[in-house]
C-alpha positions in Angstrom: 39.4 6.8 26.7 38.3 3.4 27.8 41.0 1.3 26.1 39.2 -2.0 26.9 36.0 -0.7 25.2 37.9 0.4 22.2 39.1 -3.1 21.6 35.5 -4.0 20.6 35.7 -1.7 17.6 37.7 -4.3 15.7 35.3 -6.3 13.5 37.1 -9.5 14.6 36.5 -8.8 18.3 34.2 -11.2 20.1 30.5 -10.3 20.8 31.0 -9.2 24.4 33.7 -6.7 23.4 31.6 -5.4 20.5 28.7 -4.9 22.8 30.9 -3.0 25.3 32.2 -0.7 22.4 28.6 0.0 21.4 27.6 0.9 24.9 30.7 3.1 25.2 29.7 4.9 21.9 26.3 5.6 23.3 27.9 6.9 26.6 30.2 9.2 24.7 27.3 10.6 22.6 25.5 11.9 25.7 28.6 13.0 27.5 29.3 16.7 27.6 33.0 16.7 26.7 33.8 13.3 25.2 33.9 14.9 21.8 37.0 16.9 23.0 38.8 13.8 23.8 38.1 12.5 20.3 39.0 15.8 18.7 42.4 15.8 20.6 43.0 12.1 19.5 42.5 13.1 15.8 44.4 16.3 16.0 47.4 14.7 17.7 47.2 11.3 15.8 47.2 9.5 19.2 45.7 6.3 17.8 47.0 4.3 14.8 44.1 1.8 14.8 41.8 2.7 11.9 38.6 1.7 13.7 39.4 4.0 16.6 40.0 6.9 14.2 36.7 6.2 12.5 35.1 6.0 15.9 36.4 9.4 16.9 35.0 10.9 13.7 31.6 9.3 14.5 31.6 11.0 17.9 32.4 14.4 16.3 29.8 13.8 13.6 27.1 13.2 16.4 28.2 16.4 18.2 28.0 18.6 15.1 24.7 17.0 13.9 22.7 17.1 17.2 24.5 19.2 19.9 26.4 21.9 18.1 24.4 24.8 19.3 25.1 23.8 22.9 28.9 24.5 22.4 30.6 27.8 23.2 32.3 29.9 20.6 35.7 28.6 21.8 34.6 25.0 21.6 33.2 25.5 18.0 36.5 27.1 17.1 38.3 24.0 18.5 36.3 21.7 16.2 37.3 23.8 13.2 40.9 23.8 14.2 40.9 20.0 14.8 39.7 19.3 11.3 42.2 21.6 9.7 45.0 20.2 11.8 43.9 16.6 10.8 43.9 17.7 7.2 47.4 19.2 7.4 48.6 15.9 8.8 47.3 14.0 5.8 50.0 15.6 3.7 52.8 14.5 5.9 51.7 11.0 6.9 53.9 8.2 5.4 50.8 6.2 4.4 47.4 7.7 3.2 44.4 7.0 5.5 42.1 4.1 4.6 39.2 5.1 2.1 36.5 4.6 4.7 38.2 7.0 7.1 38.7 9.6 4.4 35.0 9.3 3.4 33.9 9.7 7.1 36.2 12.7 7.5 34.7 14.3 4.4 31.2 13.8 5.8 32.2 15.6 9.0 33.7 18.5 7.1 30.5 18.7 5.0 28.3 18.7 8.2 30.4 21.5 9.6 30.1 23.4 6.2 26.3 23.4 6.2 26.3 24.4 9.9 28.9 27.2 9.7 29.3 28.5 6.2 26.7 31.2 6.3 27.8 32.5 9.7 31.1 31.5 11.2 33.2 30.1 8.4 32.6 31.9 5.1 36.2 31.1 4.1 35.6 27.3 4.4 36.7 26.3 0.9 39.6 28.9 0.8 40.9 27.7 4.1 40.9 24.1 2.8 42.5 25.1 -0.5 45.2 27.0 1.2 46.1 23.8 3.2 45.9 21.3 0.4 47.4 23.3 -2.5 48.2 20.7 -5.2 49.4 18.0 -2.9 47.8 14.8 -4.2 46.7 13.5 -0.8 45.3 17.0 0.0 43.5 17.2 -3.4 42.0 13.8 -2.8 40.5 15.0 0.5 39.4 18.3 -1.0 37.5 16.5 -3.8 35.9 14.0 -1.3 34.8 17.0 0.8 33.2 18.6 -2.3 31.3 15.4 -3.1 30.1 15.2 0.6 29.0 18.9 0.4 27.1 18.2 -2.8 25.4 15.2 -1.2 24.2 17.3 1.7 23.0 20.1 -0.5 21.5 18.3 -3.5 21.2 14.6 -3.1 17.5 14.1 -2.2 18.1 10.4 -1.8 19.6 11.3 1.6 16.7 11.3 4.0 18.0 13.5 6.8 15.1 13.0 9.3 12.5 10.5 10.2 10.4 12.3 12.8 6.7 13.3 12.4 8.1 16.8 11.6 9.6 15.4 8.4 7.8 17.8 6.2 8.7 20.8 8.2 12.3 19.6 8.3 12.3 19.0 4.6 11.1 22.6 3.8 13.6 24.1 6.3 16.4 22.0 4.8 15.4 22.9 1.3 15.4 26.6 2.2 18.7 26.3 4.0 20.3 24.4 1.0 19.0 27.0 -1.5 20.6 29.8 0.6 23.9 27.9 0.9 24.0 27.3 -2.9 23.1 30.9 -3.7 25.9 32.1 -1.3 28.4 29.7 -2.8 27.5 30.8 -6.3 28.2 34.4 -5.3 31.3 33.9 -3.2 33.3 30.9 -4.2 32.0 28.8 -7.2 34.3 30.6 -9.7 37.3 29.9 -7.5 36.3 26.3 -7.1 35.8 25.8 -10.8 39.3 27.3 -11.3 40.7 24.9 -8.8 39.1 22.0 -10.7 40.6 23.1 -13.9 44.1 23.3 -12.3 43.6 19.8 -10.8 42.6 18.4 -14.1 45.4 20.1 -16.0 48.0 19.0 -13.4 47.0 15.4 -13.0 45.4 14.3 -16.2 48.5 12.5 -17.4 50.0 11.2 -14.2 47.2 10.5 -11.7 44.1 9.0 -13.3 42.4 8.4 -10.0 42.5 12.1 -9.0 41.5 13.2 -12.5 38.5 10.8 -12.4 37.5 12.0 -8.9 37.7 15.7 -10.2 35.5 14.8 -13.2 33.0 13.3 -10.9 32.9 16.6 -8.9 32.4 18.6 -12.0 29.6 16.3 -13.1 27.9 16.6 -9.7 28.2 20.4 -9.4 27.3 21.3 -13.0 23.5 20.7 -12.3 23.4 23.7 -10.0 26.1 26.2 -11.0 26.4 28.6 -13.9 26.9 26.3 -16.9 29.1 28.9 -18.8 31.8 28.2 -16.1 32.1 24.6 -17.4 30.6 24.7 -21.0 33.4 26.8 -22.4 36.2 26.1 -24.8 39.0 25.3 -22.4 37.0 22.9 -20.2 35.1 21.2 -23.0 38.4 20.7 -25.0 40.0 19.2 -22.0 37.0 16.9 -21.4 37.0 15.9 -25.1 40.7 15.1 -24.8 39.9 12.8 -21.9 37.4 10.9 -24.1 40.3 9.3 -26.0 42.3 8.4 -22.8 41.2 4.9 -21.8 41.5 5.4 -18.0 39.6 8.7 -18.1 37.0 8.3 -20.8 34.2 6.7 -18.7 34.3 9.6 -16.1 34.6 12.1 -18.9 31.5 10.6 -20.6 29.5 10.9 -17.3 30.7 14.5 -16.9 29.6 15.4 -20.5 26.3 13.7 -19.8 25.7 16.0 -16.8 26.6 19.1 -18.9 24.1 18.0 -21.6 21.4 17.3 -19.0 21.6 20.8 -17.6 18.4 22.8 -18.2 18.9 25.7 -20.6 17.4 27.7 -23.5 16.4 25.2 -26.3 18.4 26.9 -29.1 21.5 27.2 -26.9 21.0 23.5 -25.9 20.9 22.4 -29.6 24.1 24.5 -30.3 25.9 23.0 -27.3 24.9 19.3 -28.3 25.8 19.8 -31.9 29.2 21.3 -31.1 29.9 18.4 -28.8 28.8 15.9 -31.5 31.0 17.4 -34.1 34.1 17.0 -32.0 33.1 13.5 -30.8 32.4 12.4 -34.4 35.7 13.8 -35.7 37.4 11.8 -32.9 35.9 8.7 -34.5 33.6 7.9 -31.5 30.5 7.6 -33.7 31.6 4.4 -35.4 30.8 1.7 -32.9 32.9 -1.4 -32.9 31.4 -4.5 -31.2 34.9 -5.2 -29.8 35.1 -1.9 -28.0 35.3 -1.8 -24.2 31.7 -2.5 -23.1 32.0 -0.5 -19.9 33.0 2.6 -21.9 30.3 2.0 -24.5 27.6 1.7 -21.8 28.6 5.2 -20.5 28.9 6.5 -24.1 25.4 5.1 -24.9 24.0 6.9 -21.8 25.7 10.1 -23.1 24.2 9.7 -26.6 20.9 9.0 -25.0 21.2 12.2 -23.0 22.1 14.2 -26.1 19.2 12.8 -28.1 16.7 13.4 -25.3 18.1 16.9 -24.8 17.6 17.7 -28.5 14.0 16.2 -28.4 13.2 18.3 -25.3 14.4 21.4 -27.2 12.3 20.4 -30.3 9.2 20.1 -28.1 9.8 23.5 -26.5 10.5 25.2 -29.9 7.3 23.7 -31.4 5.3 24.9 -28.3 6.9 28.4 -28.8 5.9 28.4 -32.5 9.6 28.7 -33.6 9.3 26.4 -36.6 12.6 27.3 -38.3 14.7 26.4 -35.2 12.4 23.4 -34.5 13.2 22.1 -38.1 17.0 22.6 -37.5 16.7 20.7 -34.2 14.8 17.9 -35.9 17.5 17.6 -38.5 20.1 17.4 -35.7 18.0 14.6 -34.1 17.7 12.7 -37.4 21.5 12.9 -37.8 21.9 10.9 -34.5 19.6 8.1 -35.5 22.2 5.9 -37.2 24.4 6.1 -34.1 21.4 5.4 -31.9 20.7 2.3 -34.0 24.2 1.0 -33.7 23.9 1.2 -29.9 20.4 -0.2 -29.8 21.5 -3.3 -31.7 24.7 -3.8 -29.7 25.0 -7.3 -28.4 25.6 -6.0 -24.8 22.2 -5.4 -23.3 23.3 -2.6 -21.0 24.6 -0.6 -23.9 21.4 -1.2 -25.7 19.2 -0.5 -22.7 20.9 2.9 -22.1 19.7 4.2 -25.5 16.1 3.1 -25.3 14.9 6.4 -23.9 16.1 8.3 -26.9 14.6 5.8 -29.2 11.2 5.9 -27.5 11.2 9.7 -27.6 12.2 9.8 -31.3 9.3 7.5 -32.1 7.0 9.9 -30.2 8.2 12.7 -32.4 7.4 10.7 -35.5 4.0 9.9 -34.1 3.3 13.6 -34.1 4.3 14.3 -37.7 1.6 14.4 -40.3 3.7 12.4 -42.8 6.9 10.4 -42.6 9.8 10.8 -45.1 11.3 7.7 -46.8 14.3 8.0 -44.5 12.0 8.2 -41.4 10.1 5.1 -42.5 13.4 3.3 -43.0 14.4 4.4 -39.4 11.1 3.0 -38.0 11.7 -0.3 -39.8 15.3 -0.4 -38.6 14.2 0.2 -35.0 11.6 -2.6 -35.4 14.2 -5.1 -36.7 16.6 -4.1 -33.9 13.8 -4.7 -31.3 13.0 -8.1 -32.8 16.6 -9.1 -32.7 17.2 -7.9 -29.2 14.1 -9.7 -27.8 15.9 -13.0 -28.5 17.3 -15.0 -25.6 21.0 -15.8 -25.7 22.6 -19.2 -25.4 23.7 -18.5 -21.7 20.1 -17.9 -20.4 19.5 -20.4 -17.6 15.8 -21.4 -17.8 16.0 -23.9 -15.0 17.7 -21.7 -12.4 17.0 -18.0 -13.2 19.4 -15.7 -11.4 20.3 -12.0 -11.4 21.4 -11.9 -15.1 18.2 -13.6 -16.2 16.1 -11.1 -14.1 18.0 -8.2 -15.8 17.2 -9.6 -19.2 13.5 -10.0 -18.3 13.5 -6.3 -17.2 15.3 -5.3 -20.5 12.6 -7.2 -22.4 9.9 -5.1 -20.7 11.7 -2.0 -22.0 11.8 -3.4 -25.5 8.0 -4.2 -25.2 7.4 -0.4 -24.6 9.4 0.3 -27.8 7.3 -2.2 -29.7 4.1 -0.6 -28.4 5.4 2.8 -29.4 6.2 1.4 -32.9 2.7 0.2 -33.2 1.5 3.7 -32.6 3.7 5.2 -35.3 3.1 2.5 -37.9 0.8 -0.4 -37.0 0.7 -1.7 -40.6 4.5 -1.9 -40.7 4.7 -3.7 -37.4 2.0 -6.2 -38.4 3.7 -6.9 -41.7 7.2 -7.2 -40.1 5.9 -9.6 -37.4 4.0 -11.7 -39.9 7.0 -12.0 -42.1 9.3 -13.2 -39.2 6.6 -15.4 -37.8 5.7 -17.2 -41.0 9.4 -17.7 -42.0 10.3 -19.2 -38.6 7.3 -21.4 -38.2 7.6 -22.9 -41.7 10.9 -24.5 -40.5 10.5 -24.7 -36.8 11.9 -28.2 -36.5 15.3 -27.0 -37.7 15.3 -23.5 -36.1 17.1 -22.7 -32.8 14.7 -22.4 -29.9 15.4 -18.7 -29.2 14.2 -17.8 -32.7 11.1 -19.9 -32.5 10.3 -18.4 -29.0 10.7 -14.8 -30.2 8.5 -15.4 -33.3 5.6 -16.6 -31.1 6.4 -13.9 -28.5 6.1 -11.2 -31.2 2.6 -12.6 -32.1 1.7 -12.5 -28.4 3.0 -8.9 -28.0 0.9 -7.7 -30.9 -2.2 -8.3 -28.7 -1.1 -5.4 -26.5 0.6 -3.3 -29.2 -2.5 -3.2 -31.3 -5.2 -2.7 -28.7 -8.9 -3.6 -29.2 -11.8 -3.7 -26.8 -12.5 -7.0 -25.1 -9.8 -8.9 -27.1 -11.9 -8.7 -30.3 -8.8 -9.0 -32.6 -10.6 -11.1 -35.1 -13.3 -8.7 -36.1 -13.3 -5.1 -37.3 -10.2 -4.1 -39.4 -10.2 -6.9 -42.0 -6.4 -6.7 -42.9 -5.5 -6.9 -39.2 -8.0 -9.6 -38.4 -7.0 -11.8 -41.4 -3.2 -11.4 -40.5 -3.8 -12.4 -36.9 -6.1 -15.2 -37.8 -3.6 -16.6 -40.3 -0.8 -16.5 -37.7 -2.9 -18.1 -35.0 -4.0 -20.9 -37.5 -0.3 -21.5 -38.3 0.5 -21.5 -34.6 -2.0 -24.2 -33.7 -1.6 -26.4 -36.8 2.2 -26.3 -37.3 2.9 -28.7 -34.5 5.2 -26.2 -32.8 3.6 -27.0 -29.5 5.8 -30.2 -29.6 9.1 -28.1 -29.7 11.5 -29.5 -27.1 12.2 -26.4 -25.2 10.3 -25.0 -22.2 10.4 -21.3 -23.4 8.7 -22.3 -26.7 6.2 -24.5 -25.0 5.2 -21.8 -22.5 5.0 -19.1 -25.2 2.8 -21.3 -27.2 0.3 -21.7 -24.3 0.5 -18.1 -23.3 -0.4 -17.0 -26.9 -3.2 -19.5 -27.3 -4.8 -18.1 -24.1 -4.1 -14.5 -25.1 -6.0 -15.0 -28.4 -8.8 -17.2 -27.0 -11.4 -15.3 -29.3 -9.7 -17.0 -32.2 -11.4 -20.2 -31.2 -14.8 -18.6 -31.5 -13.9 -17.9 -35.2 -12.3 -21.3 -35.9 -13.6 -23.7 -33.3 -12.3 -26.7 -35.2 -8.9 -26.1 -33.6 -10.1 -26.5 -30.0 -9.4 -30.3 -29.8 -5.9 -29.9 -31.0 -5.1 -27.3 -28.3 -6.9 -29.2 -25.6 -4.7 -32.2 -26.3 -1.6 -30.1 -26.1 -2.8 -28.8 -22.7 -3.6 -32.3 -21.4 -0.6 -34.4 -22.6 3.2 -34.4 -22.2 3.3 -30.9 -23.8 1.3 -29.3 -21.0 0.0 -30.6 -17.7 2.2 -33.8 -18.0 5.4 -32.0 -19.2 8.6 -33.1 -17.6 9.3 -29.5 -16.3 7.4 -28.6 -13.1 7.6 -24.9 -14.2 5.7 -25.7 -17.4 3.1 -27.9 -15.6 2.5 -25.2 -13.0 1.9 -22.4 -15.5 -0.1 -24.6 -17.8 -2.5 -25.5 -14.9 -3.3 -21.8 -14.6 -3.5 -21.1 -18.4 -5.7 -24.2 -18.9 -8.1 -22.9 -16.3 -8.2 -19.5 -18.2 -8.7 -21.2 -21.5 -11.6 -23.4 -20.4 -13.3 -20.4 -18.8 -12.9 -18.2 -21.8 -14.4 -20.9 -24.2 -17.4 -21.4 -22.1 -20.2 -23.1 -24.2 -17.7 -24.2 -26.9 -16.3 -26.7 -24.5 -19.5 -28.7 -24.4 -18.5 -31.5 -26.8 -15.4 -32.2 -24.9 -16.5 -32.0 -21.2 -16.7 -35.7 -20.3 -13.5 -36.5 -22.2 -11.6 -33.7 -20.4 -12.9 -34.6 -17.0 -11.8 -38.2 -17.6 -8.4 -37.1 -18.7 -7.8 -34.9 -15.7 -9.0 -37.5 -13.2 -5.5 -38.5 -12.1 -4.5 -34.8 -11.7 -7.4 -34.3 -9.2 -6.1 -37.0 -6.7 -5.4 -35.8 -3.3 -1.9 -37.1 -2.6 -1.7 -38.1 1.1 1.7 -37.6 2.8 2.4 -41.2 3.4 2.4 -42.7 -0.2 5.7 -41.0 -1.1 4.4 -40.6 -4.6 5.5 -37.3 -6.2 2.4 -35.8 -7.7 2.7 -34.1 -11.1 1.1 -30.9 -9.8 1.6 -29.0 -6.5 -1.5 -28.4 -4.4 -1.6 -24.8 -5.6 -1.6 -26.0 -9.2 -4.4 -28.5 -8.4 -6.6 -25.7 -7.2 -6.7 -24.5 -10.8 -7.6 -28.0 -12.1 -10.4 -28.3 -9.5 -11.7 -24.8 -10.6 -11.6 -25.9 -14.2 -13.5 -29.1 -13.5 -16.2 -27.0 -11.6 -16.4 -24.6 -14.5 -16.8 -27.4 -17.0 -19.6 -29.0 -15.1 -21.5 -25.8 -14.2 -21.2 -24.2 -17.7 -22.2 -27.4 -19.5 -25.6 -27.8 -21.2 -26.3 -31.0 -19.2 -29.5 -31.4 -17.1 -29.3 -30.4 -13.4 -29.4 -34.2 -12.5 -26.4 -34.9 -14.7 -24.5 -31.9 -13.3 -25.3 -33.0 -9.8 -23.9 -36.5 -10.6 -20.7 -35.1 -12.1 -20.2 -32.7 -9.2 -20.7 -35.5 -6.7 -18.1 -37.6 -8.6 -15.7 -34.7 -8.3 -16.2 -34.0 -4.6 -17.0 -37.5 -3.2 -13.3 -38.7 -3.3 -12.3 -35.6 -1.5 -14.9 -36.2 1.3 -13.9 -39.9 1.7 -10.2 -39.1 1.8 -11.0 -36.3 4.3 -12.7 -38.6 6.7 -9.9 -41.2 6.6 -7.1 -38.6 7.0 -8.9 -36.9 9.9 -9.1 -40.2 11.8 -5.3 -40.7 11.1 -4.6 -37.2 12.4 -6.4 -37.8 15.6 -4.2 -40.8 16.3 -0.9 -39.3 15.0 1.9 -38.9 17.6 4.7 -37.4 15.6 4.4 -33.6 15.0 5.8 -33.7 11.5 3.3 -36.3 10.5 0.5 -34.3 12.1 1.5 -31.2 10.1 1.6 -33.2 6.9 -1.8 -34.7 7.5 -3.3 -31.3 8.5 -1.9 -29.7 5.3 -3.4 -32.5 3.3 -6.8 -32.1 5.0 -6.6 -28.3 4.4 -5.9 -29.0 0.7 -9.0 -31.2 0.5 -11.1 -28.4 1.9 -9.5 -25.8 -0.4 -10.2 -27.9 -3.5 -13.8 -28.3 -2.6 -14.0 -24.6 -2.0 -12.3 -23.8 -5.3 -14.9 -25.8 -7.3 -17.6 -23.5 -6.0 -15.9 -20.5 -7.8 -17.9 -21.6 -10.9 -21.0 -20.4 -9.1 -21.8 -16.7 -8.8 -24.6 -17.1 -6.2 -27.2 -19.4 -4.6 -29.4 -19.3 -7.7 -26.7 -21.0 -9.9 -26.0 -23.6 -7.3 -29.7 -24.4 -7.1 -30.1 -24.5 -10.9 -27.3 -27.1 -11.1 -28.8 -29.1 -8.3 -25.5 -28.9 -6.4 -26.7 -27.6 -3.0 -26.9 -31.0 -1.5 -23.4 -32.0 -2.5 -21.9 -28.9 -0.8 -24.1 -29.4 2.3 -22.5 -32.9 2.5 -19.1 -31.3 2.2 -19.9 -29.0 5.1 -21.0 -31.9 7.3 -17.9 -33.7 6.3 -15.5 -30.8 7.0 -17.0 -29.3 10.2 -15.8 -32.1 12.5 -12.2 -30.9 11.8 -13.1 -27.9 14.0 -13.2 -30.1 17.1 -9.8 -31.7 16.4 -7.4 -30.6 19.1 -4.3 -31.0 16.9 -3.1 -28.5 14.3 -6.0 -26.3 15.1 -4.7 -23.2 13.2 -4.4 -25.0 9.9 -7.6 -26.8 10.0 -9.7 -23.8 11.2 -8.2 -21.7 8.5 -9.4 -24.1 5.8 -12.9 -24.7 7.2 -13.3 -20.9 7.7 -12.5 -20.2 4.1 -15.0 -22.9 3.0 -17.7 -21.3 5.2 -17.0 -17.9 3.5 -17.7 -19.5 0.1 -20.7 -21.4 1.3 -22.4 -18.3 2.7 -22.2 -17.0 -0.9 -23.3 -20.2 -2.6 -25.8 -21.7 -0.2 -26.9 -18.5 1.7 -29.4 -19.3 4.5 -28.9 -23.1 4.1 -25.6 -22.6 5.9 -27.1 -21.0 8.9 -27.9 -24.2 10.9 -24.2 -25.0 10.8 -22.9 -21.6 12.0 -23.6 -21.8 15.9 -21.7 -25.0 16.5 -18.9 -24.0 14.0 -18.6 -20.7 15.9 -18.5 -22.4 19.3 -15.7 -24.7 18.2 -13.7 -21.8 16.6 -13.9 -19.7 19.8 -12.4 -22.5 21.9 -8.7 -22.0 22.9 -8.2 -19.4 20.3 -5.3 -17.0 19.8 -5.2 -13.5 18.5 -4.7 -14.6 14.8 -7.6 -17.1 15.1 -10.0 -14.5 16.3 -8.8 -11.9 13.8 -9.7 -14.3 11.0 -12.9 -15.5 12.6 -14.4 -12.0 13.0 -14.7 -11.4 9.2 -16.8 -14.5 8.9 -19.2 -13.2 11.5 -19.2 -9.8 9.8 -20.1 -11.5 6.5 -23.0 -13.4 8.1 -24.2 -10.3 10.0 -24.1 -8.0 6.8 -25.7 -10.7 4.6 -28.5 -12.0 6.9 -29.0 -9.1 9.2 -32.1 -9.7 11.5 -32.3 -13.4 10.5 -29.2 -14.0 12.6 -30.1 -11.6 15.4 -30.9 -14.4 17.9 -27.6 -16.2 17.1 -25.6 -12.9 17.4 -27.2 -12.0 20.7 -26.3 -15.4 22.0 -22.6 -15.4 20.9 -21.9 -11.7 21.3 -20.5 -11.8 24.8 -18.6 -15.1 24.4 -16.9 -13.6 21.4 -16.1 -10.4 23.3 -14.8 -12.3 26.3 -12.5 -14.3 23.9 -11.3 -11.0 22.3 -10.7 -9.3 25.7 -8.9 -12.3 27.1 -6.4 -12.3 24.3 -6.0 -8.5 24.4 -5.3 -8.6 28.1 -2.6 -11.3 27.8 0.7 -9.9 29.0 3.3 -9.6 26.2 7.0 -8.8 26.3 7.7 -5.1 26.0 9.6 -5.3 22.7 7.8 -8.2 21.1 6.8 -6.4 17.8 4.8 -9.3 16.3 2.7 -9.8 19.4 2.0 -6.0 19.5 1.0 -6.1 15.8 -1.3 -9.1 16.3 -3.1 -7.3 19.1 -3.4 -4.1 17.1 -5.0 -6.1 14.2 -7.3 -7.9 16.6 -8.4 -4.6 18.1 -9.2 -3.4 14.5 -11.2 -6.6 13.8 -13.1 -6.1 17.1 -14.1 -2.5 16.1 -14.9 -3.7 12.6 -17.3 -6.3 14.1 -19.1 -3.6 16.2 -19.3 -1.4 13.1 -20.9 -4.2 11.1 -23.4 -4.9 13.9 -24.4 -1.2 14.3 -24.3 -0.5 10.6 -26.6 -3.5 9.8 -29.3 -1.9 11.9 -28.9 -4.4 14.7 -27.9 -2.2 17.6 -30.4 -4.2 19.7 -27.9 -7.0 19.8 -25.7 -4.7 21.8 -28.6 -3.1 23.8 -29.8 -6.6 24.9 -26.5 -7.6 26.6 -27.4 -6.0 30.0 -26.5 -2.5 31.2 -23.1 -3.5 32.6 -22.0 -5.2 29.4 -23.3 -2.4 27.2 -21.3 0.1 29.3 -18.2 -2.0 29.0 -18.5 -2.2 25.2 -19.1 1.5 25.0 -16.0 2.3 27.0 -13.8 0.1 24.8 -15.0 2.2 21.8 -14.2 5.5 23.6 -10.8 4.0 24.5 -10.3 3.0 20.9 -11.1 6.5 19.6 -8.8 8.3 22.1 -6.1 6.1 23.6 -4.6 3.9 20.9 -2.5 5.7 18.3 -4.0 3.7 15.5 -5.9 6.0 13.0 -7.6 3.1 11.2 -9.2 1.9 14.5 -9.9 5.4 15.6 -11.8 6.1 12.4 -13.9 2.9 12.9 -14.6 3.9 16.5 -15.9 7.4 15.5 -18.1 5.7 12.8 -19.6 3.4 15.6 -20.1 6.3 18.0 -21.9 8.5 15.4 -24.1 5.5 14.4 -25.0 4.9 18.0 -25.8 8.6 18.6 -28.0 8.5 15.5 -29.9 5.3 16.8 -29.9 5.9 20.5 -29.4 9.7 20.8 -33.1 10.7 20.6 -35.6 11.0 23.4 -36.5 7.3 23.3 -32.9 6.0 23.5 -31.7 3.7 26.2 -31.6 5.1 29.7 -28.4 6.9 30.6 -27.1 7.1 26.9 -27.7 10.9 26.8 -25.4 11.2 29.9 -22.9 9.1 28.2 -22.9 11.3 25.1 -22.0 14.4 27.1 -19.6 12.8 29.6 -17.7 10.6 27.2 -18.4 10.9 23.5 -18.2 14.7 23.3 -14.9 14.8 25.3 -13.5 12.0 23.1 -14.1 14.1 20.0 -11.7 16.7 21.4 -9.3 14.5 23.3 -8.4 12.4 20.3 -7.2 15.2 18.0 -5.3 16.8 20.9 -3.1 13.7 21.4 0.5 14.1 20.3 0.3 10.9 18.3 -2.6 12.3 16.2 -0.6 13.1 13.1 -2.4 15.1 10.5 0.3 14.5 8.0 -1.0 10.9 7.8 -3.9 10.3 5.4 -5.6 7.8 7.7 -5.5 10.2 10.6 -7.3 12.9 8.4 -10.0 10.3 7.7 -10.3 9.7 11.5 -10.6 13.4 12.1 -13.3 13.6 9.5 -15.4 10.9 11.2 -14.8 12.6 14.5 -16.4 15.8 13.0 -19.3 13.7 11.7 -19.8 12.4 15.3 -20.1 15.9 16.7 -22.4 16.9 13.8 -24.7 13.9 14.6 -24.8 14.8 18.3 -25.7 18.4 17.3 -28.5 17.2 15.1 -29.9 14.5 17.5 -29.7 16.6 20.7 
């Protein structure tokens, strides 16, 4: 071996050596006999360096995985012998191999097993067992090999292939794995099970590591071997014995969980679970102590969850089969586990609680199906409800300012609890409503002296009721009188209690979230609107000390105002005055830290627009208010644009361009209050927006920070096409001309949708403009597509692909809007060039989305031009190019019918052929 190259295997080696080692590995992989050198090195223990040993196993692994069939019988025998020799050496080595080497060796054994077991090496396991006997190092390797074999046969997380033939490979592999498992069940599983029993018996008191490893193997194999081999007295007694040994009980728990999880007859399953429970209960495991080892309790909780869900699955099957007697027995068995389930659900450790939620959820599902609940069942429902309410509460350690992994896990856990709450509502909505009301009222009566987490959870429960007790269109305050009254009372308490002033961000946010969730309350009791508006507008909301609260409140305020619509009328002028300072565009140079980020300001501008548009003012008054809102933006824009033109420093240019972009974005956002041109006209606001257009368009000719500025103005034009319709048209030609100057792939890609929107909306109205700019646009596209790019520049390749798609989408819009004359009038040579690009797109580029679009264009052109009066030479083009394209595209190797988009492309290809048949 190349000793120099091997030095690079050490993780501490420098980059050049590492690069050389990598190249050497690639070289050995393609070499005919390099694997033999590696096999010899392993069999004779030539190298002591761990990284070289690992490397040798990698070379062998590659040989077995990809080139095994090329080897002769003798060579294959050599690989078998090498592995066995290596295994024998493990028993004699003074020091055991590192774990990563043992794991890699086990993987290589497992690969050889799946390759050879059915043909050349039926005695695979017996040969290994005869070598390892009960030697601890040998047993360790034997167990690792068993886990690696199970991973090859069962673990579907292992994706073994990534080619287009994935599906074929998967079915081949599934068939092979089934055959391997069947053969193992027949030939060796009983012997393997016996060996596990011997290992457990031998090592349970003096080698916990091997015992745990063996329990893991039993747990893995139990899912696909005959359960009676494991679920019998001698095995179960041993496992139950392990449950009281501290170092073994977690693995024993997992092993029992796998046994319980195994599919079997419902009556047998109930018997198995019950017999396990009796023994576990008599061992004292059913009385949960908060002080117990939480890692063990988390596993135990998972086991109890498995037992509970197994019993519920049995009950469901028995009910389905009509066996009411056995179903009743199983239901009693389930009920007997509820007190244990509740102890685990209420446990202060969230992992333990989270692991039992599945059983809890399924138990409630059973109760939902029963015609009447017993007193005990009602008590269980109430106990689950109280547990959920308690567990929803934040703990002292939760970090609201800097949420990390623990906080994210609690948020996920809360989502699980919410599902339980929703299920509780289905079982007993009255009980849920009464419980929440009790907790809510008690807490809010004394909120000033109550801890933040209890206040937050009280409001949170009210919020959660909205989804737990669903109604159409949020009409919680009509219909069922009891429910409506209860919710109305709680909402009244929420907004009049003063709790919005509580000094904790979680309470503040929950207050605003709930107010917005129940916005229909304010239609019933509008007298509370001013109180809530003040909370939104002062230090509790938009002016809160926490940026997180300010940001969320900006969004919620916008939703609140939109939902109240006409009820906001009395407060419009006051609100607009109070938000004036929040609307200021903060230029980069003043160093003033604005209260809201520009993203948050978007919501405030939208809110201002909605307030003005939905008001009952006259059109004149609305126009004045809208002008007051937008004029400061326009004035600032002009000043900043001048500054940008003169700015030298690139950072300053970027800051100014961002600020200009925000100004355009804010103006654009105010227009969201309008649905179409009609509403803009009615409000007398067309003129203001036309002024904005004239103010913003000069930015397109600014040579600095083009991408940012163009992007903002483009978005504004999209909105104005909806709001002003044909009034925008005079501005389009010069805007387009500027946007086509010195543009890159991304600019074009974003400009084309604007042209598509204009084309689709105005059709023949814009035909002269389209005819004029058609070829300049195409030239700009072709120029960018023809730019040379580095071979492995992925992002450049993707940009070109997206641009190509946009180009074809543009042609599709033109042809689909009945304006094929725009193309026809470009002169024969240009028309031909365009048509050839479409043929190329349909056949040559392995992009099914673009191919589909190309076939849609071709079938449309055939429909429009394929008749007798079509353009000269088009009929020829159909037969010489379009028909062949319909066959060439599907014949390409890259045309993958396992891909949904490709199937759609094929469908459009067929439509094209059908259209040709009909027209010709």
